[in-house]
DODREN-365542 format. One line per 2 residues: their letters; for each residue y, z, x of C-alpha. Coordinates in steps of 0.02 Angstrom, whole numbers, plus 50000, padded with zeros to 5 digits. Layout:
<atoms>
a = Y:Z:X; ...;
</atoms>
This chain:
<atoms>
mk = 56499:53714:54551; 56600:53749:54396;
ls = 56618:53620:54260; 56805:53599:54290;
ke = 56775:53560:54473; 56647:53431:54425;
yt = 56771:53349:54307; 56902:53352:54445;
fi = 56780:53273:54566; 56740:53135:54441;
al = 56926:53108:54412; 56955:53094:54600;
lt = 56816:52967:54617; 56886:52867:54471;
lt = 57062:52868:54542; 56996:52814:54712;
li = 56900:52670:54634; 57053:52617:54534;
ss = 57162:52618:54689; 57035:52517:54789;
iv = 57018:52388:54650; 57207:52374:54634;
tm = 57221:52351:54821; 57090:52214:54826;
kt = 57161:52117:54678; 57344:52110:54730;
se = 57443:52012:54856; 57550:52082:54995;
gn = 57727:52142:54968; 57722:52193:54786;
ta = 57830:52348:54769; 57765:52393:54596;
iy = 57587:52400:54663; 57641:52512:54806;
sl = 57727:52627:54683; 57571:52633:54575;
ll = 57464:52675:54727; 57585:52814:54777;
il = 57578:52888:54602; 57388:52884:54608;
wa = 57396:52968:54778; 57509:53104:54708;
vk = 57392:53137:54562; 57244:53151:54681;
fi = 57345:53267:54793; 57387:53381:54647;
lv = 57206:53382:54586; 57141:53432:54757;
af = 57276:53562:54785; 57260:53648:54618;
df = 57072:53640:54595; 56990:53642:54766;
me = 57122:53741:54861; 57132:53868:54718;
lk = 57318:53846:54697; 57301:53881:54511;
ka = 57286:54065:54553; 57422:54067:54686;
ni = 57596:54136:54680; 57730:54032:54593;
fw = 57818:54008:54761; 57671:53906:54829;
kl = 57661:53800:54672; 57847:53761:54679;
sl = 57844:53727:54866; 57698:53607:54844;
sf = 57792:53517:54705; 57949:53508:54810;
vl = 57859:53439:54963; 57765:53311:54857;
tl = 57926:53255:54773; 58015:53244:54940;
il = 57876:53138:55018; 57868:53021:54869;
ti = 58057:53001:54863; 58070:52960:55047;
il = 57929:52834:55040; 57991:52751:54881;
lf = 58168:52735:54950; 58105:52632:55097;
l = 57992:52514:54997;
</atoms>
């Protein structure tokens, strides 16, 4: 395993721990917390896509389509919070 993948794995574990701690410490119905969790989810999604799915080496079309889909999903979810 390359060093960058190890750093990515550690970052994913850290982000997962942060999101679980935030979830345990907060009450229900807080929109800011939901937004924070969605941003953490998006960062984890990008880390997995670019590092483990080798999207760094892919065509620009796939990078842009991933960004578009991610933005679309986040926008739709945040509009209904």
